C-alpha positions as CSV (number, residue, x, y, z in Angstrom):
1,M,18.2,17.5,8.0
2,R,16.4,14.2,8.6
3,A,13.4,13.9,6.2
4,H,10.0,12.9,7.6
5,E,6.5,12.4,6.2
6,A,5.3,16.0,6.1
7,G,5.6,17.1,2.5
8,A,6.1,20.5,0.8
9,L,2.5,21.0,-0.4
10,H,2.0,24.4,-1.9
11,A,5.3,25.8,-0.7
12,E,6.4,29.2,-2.1
13,G,7.6,28.7,-5.7
14,Y,6.4,25.1,-5.7
15,G,5.7,23.7,-9.2
16,G,8.5,21.3,-10.1
17,P,9.5,18.1,-8.4
18,P,10.7,18.1,-4.9
19,L,14.5,18.0,-4.4
20,W,14.3,14.4,-3.1
21,L,12.6,13.1,-6.3
22,P,15.1,12.6,-9.1
23,T,14.1,11.8,-12.6
24,P,14.3,8.0,-12.9
25,G,16.3,6.3,-15.6
26,D,13.7,3.5,-15.7
27,V,10.3,4.8,-14.7
28,C,9.0,1.3,-14.0
29,A,11.9,0.3,-11.7
30,L,10.9,-0.7,-8.2
31,M,12.6,0.5,-5.0
32,P,12.7,-2.7,-2.9
33,Q,12.5,-0.8,0.4
34,L,9.1,0.6,-0.5
35,W,7.4,-2.8,-1.2
36,A,6.5,-6.0,0.5
37,R,9.1,-8.8,0.1
38,T,7.3,-10.8,-2.6
39,V,6.5,-7.9,-4.9
40,R,8.3,-8.0,-8.2
41,R,7.8,-7.4,-11.9
42,S,7.2,-10.4,-14.1
43,E,9.1,-10.9,-17.4
44,D,6.5,-8.9,-19.2
45,G,6.6,-6.1,-16.7
46,V,3.4,-6.8,-14.8
47,L,3.5,-6.3,-11.0
48,E,3.2,-9.5,-9.0
49,I,2.7,-10.1,-5.3
50,G,3.1,-13.6,-3.8
51,G,3.3,-14.9,-7.3
52,I,0.0,-13.4,-8.4
53,D,-0.4,-11.0,-11.3
54,V,-2.2,-7.8,-10.2
55,R,-4.4,-7.9,-13.3
56,Q,-5.8,-11.2,-11.9
57,L,-6.4,-9.5,-8.5
58,A,-8.2,-6.6,-10.2
59,D,-10.3,-8.9,-12.3
60,R,-11.3,-11.1,-9.4
61,F,-11.7,-8.5,-6.6
62,G,-12.1,-5.2,-8.3
63,T,-10.4,-1.9,-7.6
64,P,-9.5,-0.1,-5.5
65,A,-8.3,-2.7,-3.2
66,Y,-5.7,-3.0,-0.4
67,V,-3.4,-5.9,-1.1
68,I,-1.5,-7.3,1.9
69,D,1.4,-9.7,1.7
70,E,0.8,-12.1,4.6
71,H,4.4,-13.5,4.4
72,D,5.8,-10.0,4.7
73,F,3.5,-9.0,7.6
74,R,4.5,-12.1,9.5
75,A,8.2,-11.7,8.7
76,R,8.2,-8.1,10.0
77,A,6.3,-9.1,13.2
78,R,8.9,-11.9,13.8
79,A,11.7,-9.5,13.2
80,M,10.6,-7.5,16.3
81,L,11.2,-10.6,18.4
82,D,14.1,-12.2,16.5
83,E,16.1,-9.0,15.7
84,F,14.9,-6.2,17.9
85,A,14.3,-8.0,21.2
86,P,17.7,-9.9,21.6
87,A,19.4,-6.6,22.5
88,F,17.3,-6.7,25.8
89,D,18.1,-10.3,26.6
90,H,20.9,-9.4,29.0
91,L,18.6,-6.9,30.7
92,A,15.1,-7.7,31.9
93,G,13.7,-8.6,28.5
94,L,11.4,-7.0,26.0
95,D,7.7,-7.4,25.1
96,V,6.3,-6.4,21.7
97,Y,2.7,-5.3,21.3
98,Y,1.3,-4.8,17.8
99,A,-0.4,-1.4,17.6
100,G,-3.8,-2.4,16.3
101,K,-4.8,1.1,15.4
102,A,-2.5,0.9,12.4
103,F,-4.7,-1.8,10.9
104,L,-6.7,-4.5,12.6
105,C,-9.1,-7.2,11.6
106,T,-9.8,-10.6,13.0
107,Q,-7.3,-12.3,10.6
108,V,-4.5,-9.8,11.4
109,A,-5.1,-10.3,15.1
110,R,-4.7,-14.1,14.6
111,W,-1.4,-13.5,12.7
112,V,-0.2,-11.3,15.5
113,H,-1.0,-14.0,18.1
114,E,0.6,-16.8,16.0
115,E,3.8,-14.8,15.7
116,G,4.0,-14.3,19.5
117,L,3.3,-10.6,19.8
118,G,0.9,-8.9,22.2
119,L,-1.8,-6.6,20.9
120,D,-2.5,-3.0,21.7
121,V,-6.1,-1.8,21.3
122,C,-7.7,1.6,22.0
123,S,-11.4,1.2,21.8
124,A,-14.3,-1.2,22.5
125,G,-14.4,-2.0,18.7
126,E,-10.7,-3.0,18.6
127,L,-11.1,-5.0,21.8
128,A,-14.1,-6.8,20.2
129,V,-12.0,-7.7,17.2
130,A,-9.3,-9.2,19.5
131,I,-11.9,-11.2,21.5
132,R,-13.5,-12.5,18.3
133,A,-10.1,-13.6,17.0
134,G,-9.5,-15.5,20.2
135,F,-6.6,-13.3,21.2
136,P,-5.4,-14.1,24.8
137,A,-6.7,-11.3,26.9
138,A,-3.6,-11.4,29.2
139,R,-1.5,-10.3,26.2
140,I,-3.8,-7.3,25.3
141,A,-3.0,-3.7,26.3
142,M,-5.7,-1.1,26.2
143,H,-5.1,2.5,25.4
144,G,-7.3,5.6,25.0
145,N,-7.4,9.1,26.5
146,N,-11.2,8.9,27.1
147,K,-12.2,5.3,27.8
148,S,-15.9,5.1,28.6
149,V,-17.2,3.2,31.6
150,A,-18.5,0.5,29.2
151,E,-15.0,0.1,27.6
152,L,-13.3,-0.1,31.0
153,E,-15.9,-2.6,32.2
154,A,-15.4,-4.8,29.1
155,A,-11.6,-4.6,29.5
156,V,-11.7,-5.7,33.2
157,R,-14.4,-8.3,32.5
158,H,-12.3,-9.9,29.7
159,G,-9.1,-9.8,31.9
160,V,-7.1,-7.5,29.7
161,G,-3.5,-7.7,30.8
162,R,-2.8,-4.0,31.2
163,I,-4.8,-0.8,30.9
164,I,-2.8,2.4,30.2
165,V,-4.5,5.1,32.2
166,D,-4.6,8.6,30.9
167,S,-6.5,10.9,33.4
168,D,-7.4,11.3,37.1
169,D,-11.0,10.6,36.1
170,E,-10.1,7.3,34.6
171,I,-8.1,6.2,37.6
172,E,-11.1,6.7,39.9
173,R,-13.4,5.1,37.3
174,L,-11.2,2.1,36.9
175,A,-10.7,1.6,40.7
176,R,-14.5,1.6,41.1
177,I,-15.0,-0.9,38.3
178,A,-12.2,-3.2,39.6
179,T,-13.9,-3.2,43.1
180,E,-17.3,-3.9,41.6
181,Q,-16.0,-6.8,39.5
182,D,-13.8,-8.1,42.4
183,A,-10.8,-7.9,40.0
184,D,-7.2,-6.9,40.3
185,V,-6.2,-4.7,37.4
186,S,-2.6,-4.0,36.1
187,V,-2.2,-0.4,35.0
188,M,0.5,1.7,33.4
189,V,0.6,5.5,33.6
190,R,0.9,7.3,30.3
191,V,3.2,10.2,30.8
192,T,4.1,13.2,28.5
193,A,7.9,13.5,28.6
194,G,8.0,17.0,26.9
195,V,9.8,15.6,23.9
196,E,9.2,17.1,20.5
197,A,9.4,14.3,18.0
198,H,10.6,15.2,14.5
199,T,7.4,14.5,12.7
200,H,4.1,16.2,11.8
201,D,2.5,18.1,14.7
202,Y,-0.7,16.0,14.6
203,I,1.3,12.7,15.2
204,A,3.8,14.1,17.7
205,T,2.4,13.0,21.1
206,A,4.8,13.7,23.9
207,H,5.0,17.5,24.0
208,E,3.1,19.2,26.8
209,D,0.3,20.9,24.8
210,Q,-1.8,17.9,23.7
211,K,-4.5,15.6,25.0
212,F,-2.5,12.5,26.0
213,G,-1.1,11.5,29.3
214,F,0.1,13.0,32.6
215,S,2.8,15.7,32.5
216,L,6.1,14.8,34.1
217,A,7.2,18.4,34.3
218,S,4.1,19.6,36.2
219,G,4.1,16.8,38.8
220,H,0.7,15.5,37.5
221,A,2.2,12.1,36.7
222,A,3.7,11.8,40.2
223,K,0.2,12.5,41.7
224,A,-1.4,9.9,39.4
225,V,1.2,7.3,40.6
226,A,0.4,8.1,44.2
227,A,-3.3,7.7,43.6
228,I,-2.9,4.3,41.9
229,L,-0.7,3.0,44.7
230,G,-3.5,4.0,47.1
231,H,-6.1,1.8,45.4
232,P,-5.8,-1.8,46.6
233,R,-7.3,-3.3,43.4
234,L,-5.0,-1.4,41.0
235,H,-1.5,-2.8,40.4
236,L,1.1,-0.3,39.1
237,L,2.9,-2.0,36.4
238,G,5.0,0.9,35.1
239,L,5.2,4.1,33.0
240,H,4.3,4.5,29.4
241,S,5.7,7.0,27.0
242,H,4.9,7.5,23.3
243,I,6.7,10.4,21.6
244,G,5.0,10.2,18.1
245,S,5.0,8.4,14.8
246,Q,7.1,8.0,11.7
247,I,10.4,8.6,13.6
248,F,13.8,7.8,12.0
249,G,16.2,8.1,14.9
250,T,16.6,7.6,18.6
251,D,17.3,11.1,19.8
252,G,13.7,11.6,20.9
253,F,13.6,8.2,22.6
254,E,16.8,9.0,24.4
255,L,15.5,12.2,26.0
256,A,12.1,10.5,26.8
257,A,13.8,7.5,28.4
258,H,16.0,9.9,30.5
259,R,12.9,11.6,31.9
260,V,10.8,8.5,32.3
261,I,13.6,6.6,34.1
262,G,14.1,9.7,36.2
263,M,10.5,9.4,37.4
264,Y,10.9,5.6,37.7
265,T,13.8,6.3,40.1
266,D,11.8,8.9,42.1
267,I,9.0,6.4,42.6
268,A,11.4,3.8,43.9
269,Q,12.8,6.3,46.4
270,L,9.5,8.0,47.5
271,H,7.3,5.0,47.7
272,D,9.7,2.2,48.2
273,Y,8.2,0.6,45.1
274,V,10.1,-0.6,42.1
275,M,7.9,-0.8,39.0
276,P,8.6,-3.9,36.9
277,E,8.2,-2.3,33.5
278,I,8.4,0.8,31.3
279,D,6.9,1.1,27.8
280,L,8.6,3.3,25.2
281,G,5.7,3.1,22.7
282,G,6.3,2.8,19.0
283,G,6.5,5.2,16.1
284,F,9.3,3.6,14.1
285,G,9.3,5.0,10.6
286,I,9.0,3.3,7.3
287,A,10.0,4.3,3.8
288,Y,7.2,5.8,1.8
289,T,9.5,7.4,-0.8
290,S,13.3,7.6,-1.5
291,Q,13.6,10.4,1.0
292,H,12.9,8.0,4.0
293,T,15.6,5.9,5.6
294,P,14.2,3.6,8.3
295,V,16.4,2.2,11.0
296,P,16.6,-1.7,10.8
297,P,15.1,-3.5,13.8
298,A,18.3,-4.9,15.1
299,R,20.0,-1.5,15.1
300,M,17.0,0.2,16.7
301,G,16.8,-2.5,19.3
302,A,20.5,-2.2,20.2
303,Q,20.3,1.6,20.4
304,L,17.2,1.6,22.7
305,A,18.6,-1.1,24.9
306,A,21.8,0.9,25.4
307,I,19.8,4.0,26.2
308,V,17.7,2.3,28.9
309,E,20.6,0.5,30.4
310,R,22.8,3.6,30.5
311,E,20.0,5.7,32.2
312,C,19.2,3.0,34.8
313,R,22.9,2.5,35.6
314,A,23.4,6.2,36.0
315,D,20.4,6.4,38.5
316,G,21.5,3.2,40.3
317,V,18.1,1.5,39.8
318,P,17.3,-2.0,38.4
319,V,16.7,-2.1,34.6
320,P,13.0,-2.8,34.1
321,R,11.4,-4.9,31.5
322,V,10.7,-2.9,28.4
323,S,7.7,-2.9,26.1
324,I,7.4,-1.4,22.6
325,E,4.3,-0.9,20.4
326,P,5.2,-1.1,16.6
327,G,2.3,-0.9,14.2
328,R,3.2,1.0,11.1
329,S,6.6,-0.6,10.8
330,I,5.0,-4.1,10.6
331,V,1.9,-3.6,8.5
332,G,2.8,-0.4,6.5
333,P,5.2,-1.9,3.9
334,S,3.3,-5.2,3.7
335,T,0.5,-3.6,1.8
336,F,-0.1,-1.6,-1.4
337,T,-3.3,-0.1,-2.8
338,L,-4.3,-1.1,-6.3
339,Y,-6.3,1.5,-8.4
340,E,-7.6,1.7,-11.9
341,V,-6.9,4.9,-13.9
342,G,-10.1,6.7,-15.0
343,T,-8.9,9.9,-16.6
344,V,-5.6,11.6,-17.5
345,K,-5.0,15.2,-18.2
346,V,-2.0,17.6,-18.7
347,V,-1.9,20.8,-16.6
348,D,0.4,23.7,-17.4
349,L,2.5,25.0,-14.5
350,D,4.5,28.2,-14.0
351,G,7.5,28.6,-16.2
352,G,6.3,26.4,-19.0
353,A,6.4,23.2,-16.9
354,Q,3.6,20.6,-17.1
355,R,2.2,18.0,-14.7
356,L,0.2,14.9,-15.6
357,Y,-2.9,14.5,-13.5
358,V,-3.8,10.9,-13.2
359,S,-7.3,10.3,-11.7
360,V,-8.0,6.9,-10.1
361,D,-11.1,5.2,-8.8
362,G,-10.3,5.8,-5.1
363,G,-8.8,8.7,-3.2
364,M,-9.2,10.4,0.1
365,S,-11.9,7.9,1.2
366,D,-9.3,5.0,1.2
367,N,-6.2,7.1,1.9
368,I,-6.8,10.4,3.7
369,R,-3.3,10.7,5.0
370,T,-2.0,12.8,2.1
371,A,-4.8,15.4,2.7
372,L,-4.5,15.1,6.5
373,Y,-0.7,15.1,7.0
374,E,0.6,16.2,3.6
375,A,2.1,12.7,3.6
376,D,4.3,11.7,0.7
377,Y,3.7,8.5,-1.3
378,S,5.2,6.7,-4.3
379,C,3.5,4.7,-7.0
380,T,4.1,2.7,-10.1
381,L,2.4,1.6,-13.3
382,A,1.3,-2.0,-12.4
383,N,-0.3,-3.7,-15.3
384,R,2.4,-3.4,-17.9
385,Y,6.0,-2.2,-18.6
386,S,6.5,1.1,-20.4
387,T,9.5,2.6,-22.2
388,A,7.8,6.0,-22.5
389,P,9.6,9.0,-21.0
390,A,9.1,9.7,-17.3
391,R,6.6,12.5,-16.7
392,L,6.0,14.4,-13.5
393,S,2.6,13.3,-12.3
394,R,0.1,13.7,-9.5
395,V,-2.2,10.9,-8.7
396,V,-5.6,12.2,-7.5
397,G,-8.9,10.6,-6.4
398,K,-12.5,10.9,-7.6
399,H,-13.8,12.9,-4.7
400,C,-15.2,16.4,-4.8
401,E,-12.2,18.1,-3.1
402,S,-9.2,19.7,-4.6
403,G,-7.2,18.3,-1.8
404,D,-8.1,14.7,-2.8
405,I,-4.6,13.7,-3.6
406,V,-3.2,10.2,-3.3
407,V,0.4,10.8,-4.5
408,L,1.5,14.4,-4.6
409,D,4.7,14.0,-6.7
410,E,5.8,11.0,-8.7
411,Y,7.2,10.2,-12.2
412,L,5.0,7.9,-14.2
413,P,5.3,6.9,-17.9
414,A,4.1,9.6,-20.2
415,D,1.8,7.0,-21.9
416,V,-0.3,6.2,-18.8
417,R,-3.9,5.9,-19.9
418,P,-7.4,5.1,-18.7
419,G,-7.7,1.4,-17.8
420,D,-4.1,1.1,-16.5
421,L,-3.5,-0.1,-13.0
422,I,-1.6,2.0,-10.5
423,A,-0.1,0.5,-7.3
424,V,0.7,2.7,-4.3
425,P,3.0,1.1,-1.7
426,G,3.2,1.6,2.0
427,T,-0.6,1.8,2.6
428,G,-0.9,-0.9,5.2
429,A,-0.9,1.5,8.2
430,Y,-3.7,3.9,8.8
431,C,-5.2,3.9,5.3
432,R,-7.9,1.3,5.9
433,A,-8.0,2.3,9.6
434,L,-8.8,6.0,8.6
435,S,-11.0,5.1,5.6
436,N,-14.3,6.8,5.3
437,Q,-17.4,7.0,3.1
438,Y,-17.0,10.5,1.7
439,N,-19.3,11.2,-1.2
440,H,-20.9,7.8,-0.3
441,V,-18.0,5.9,-1.8
442,P,-17.9,2.3,-0.4
443,R,-14.6,1.3,1.3
444,P,-12.3,-1.1,-0.5
445,P,-11.6,-4.7,0.5
446,V,-8.5,-6.1,2.0
447,I,-7.0,-8.9,0.0
448,A,-4.4,-11.2,1.7
449,V,-1.9,-12.9,-0.6
450,R,0.4,-15.8,0.3
451,G,2.0,-18.6,-1.7
452,G,0.1,-17.9,-4.9
453,E,-3.3,-17.7,-3.2
454,A,-5.4,-14.7,-2.6
455,R,-8.4,-14.3,-0.3
456,V,-10.6,-11.6,1.1
457,I,-10.0,-10.8,4.8
458,V,-12.1,-7.7,4.9
459,R,-14.9,-7.6,2.2
460,R,-15.7,-4.6,0.0
461,E,-18.4,-2.3,1.3
462,S,-21.5,-2.2,-0.8
463,I,-24.1,0.4,-1.6
464,E,-26.4,-1.7,0.5
465,D,-24.0,-1.3,3.4
466,L,-24.1,2.5,2.9
467,L,-27.9,2.6,2.9
468,A,-28.4,0.1,5.8
469,L,-28.0,2.7,8.6
470,D,-30.5,5.1,7.1
471,V,-33.7,5.2,9.0
472,D,-36.7,5.9,6.8
473,A,-39.3,7.7,8.9
């Protein structure tokens, strides 16, 4: 069975470590696949990133903090063009749009632009970040299942390259706005292909019973296409399909591509119109723990290109240009969260077992994914090396919720103590994006590291920030 991010929280008989978590020989050893490229331990056992000691980062910027390896982010972005995309060179080519919802700020938008990728946004706020960063509007794609009139007006006004429409209401709304602004707008139709991605229900997005897109099976998508072709200011660019997130194989993509290209063929025959593109979305998985086995970009690209080519040849239609939208697979492994330990306690479990509860100075306000999806994470002692025995541990936050868990199961040195630093890898995607102010805890900063230098790219929230929105009557 292929493992995925949904964990085994509170399963019957649960108490010991999960089957995928072996007792380590060296509790301080790093698994390279979980960390950014420049992360390593120094000779004295301290975690370093980009040549900088994490103790220096904690002293200078405080904890908790998201620490992103700029070199690693850029390298993963380039890999999508240098390793994934070449498989499509003999076809009609491939475009890569970074999914900004994973994590976006003005500096990251600039990195994405400089590395040659497009940018996928899904709100007025994300679009504003892109515009502020000077991102070329023609290389922006705008998503969203309920775009407001103001959001659509802004997208058309700025000349966004493509808008992915998601409802009949939106098609009519967009056609009216395009006419009012005297603009031609390129659109893609988001379709639900009826594919059940092997992931958590909340991040599987192509089955029928959910909010996104037009159903292929019901004929709703075909009606949407006809409506778009009937509007002179709307240009039908293609079909868009996204089957979910944290996916480790191409089975779901294969079935989705079969159904999407089937409709692509039907449109060519019924309307005498060959769409130039299809978009297969993103969702490529990353390793959060030893149970996860991501597919390398070159192999994933080769597999998807073969699927698209085979389906098009079988239907006798031209192979369209393909787009993908990776987010997590670029930013996820590039970042870890650095915490300081506040308290440590031993809890007795059934059968005489024990678990070490390690409380840190963050929690579900900076990483709600464990509580939201039962997502599994790893972690390591970061400020020193330890030869103490490995002890089954649970890293928890400081919030007033029993579900405030950062790392559900991990082995840490038995001598972990208050004042130690803990680093949790794989937190680049959706952690800052989903962060919140629960219990009025300010959100952490994002620290970018490159070549021995560190700088703030998103500042730490302050108590003053928290109070600034209160209106005193």
